[in-house]
N, C-alpha and C positions, 0 to 999 in steps of 0.2 A: 335825331338819333342816327348814329353811325351803322351803316349796313355792314354785315360781315362779309368778308371776302368770299367770293365764289370758289368752289373747289376745282383744281385743275387750272386755274389762271395763274400765269407766272407774272413775276413783279418786274422782270427786266424789259427794257423798250424794245419794241419790234422795229426793225428797219424793213421799210417797204420795198418791194421789188423795183418799182419805178425809180426810186432813189438810188438803189444800188446800180442799175442801169445808167442813170444819169452820171453817176461817180465814174463808171468805167468809161463812158464817152469822154468825160473830162480827162481822165488819165490818158487816153488815146490822144486827145487834142494837145496835152503837154508833152507827150512823147514825140508827135509829129513836128510840133514847133521847135522842140528841142533838137531834133535832127536838123531842122532848117537852120536855126541859129547857131548850132555847133559847127555846121558846114561854113557858115560865114566867119566864125570866129577862127576856124582852121585855116580859111583862106587869108584871113588878116594877119595871123601870126606866122604862118609858114611862108619861108622865102621861096618864090619861084614855083612852087606847086599849089595848085588849086583843086578844090573838090569839083568834080564833074556836076554840071546841073542835072544830068541824066540820073547819076547816082542819087542826088538829093531827091529827085522827083520819085525814083523808084522806091526809096526808103520811106518817104514821109507820106506819100499819097495814100498807100494802103491803109496805114494807120488813121489818117484823116477821114477817108471813106468809111471805115468801120466805125469810127466814133460819131460821124454824121448820121450813119444808119441807126445806131443805138440812140442818138438823141431825137431822131424822128420817132422812134418806137415809144419814146417816154412822153410824148405830147399828150396833155390832157385838155379839155375844154374849160379850164379854170384860169381866170386872169393872172393870178399870182404864179401858177405853174407855168404858164406861158412865158412869163418874163424869166423864171428860173432857167427854163429849157433853152431859151434863146441864147444863152451864153455858149454853151457847147456847139449849138448849131451854127453860131456866126464864127466861132473859132476854128472849127473844122471845115465849114463851108468856105471861108475866106482863104484858108491855105489851099484848098483844092482848086478853087478859082484863080489864086495867085500864081501857082505853078502851071496850071493847064492853060489859062487864057492869056497870061502875060509872062511868057518864058523869056522874052527880051528883056524885060525890066529886071527879072532876076538875075539874068546872066549880067546885066549891067551893074547890079548891086555887087556880084562877085568880082567883076573886072575893074570896077573904079575904086576899090579899096585902096588906100595908101599902104604901101609896104613898110615895115619897121626899118629903122636905119640900123646899119651894121658898120 
């Protein structure tokens, strides 16, 4: 027998707070990597002018740090959720480590790009 619906219950799906925080951390990761790769594309397409590595660092690191902290706040002790949350953790964490621990490699990426022919 079908049970009648309870009064006061809504039929629309509920989005959980952790999932919203996970989405925000992924948005911040996307924005931070967009700044990084946008600067690489700008350095590739522009003749003679390059984006400063310091500008890229100061524009993308705060976004990646905020996204990393949001991802840490969403960690649960469930195996499936740990795998789910590892995506923004690695995306944000790798960008922080890339720009902070290996600035010479990033500068080499900007300096060794072949310029377009004119």
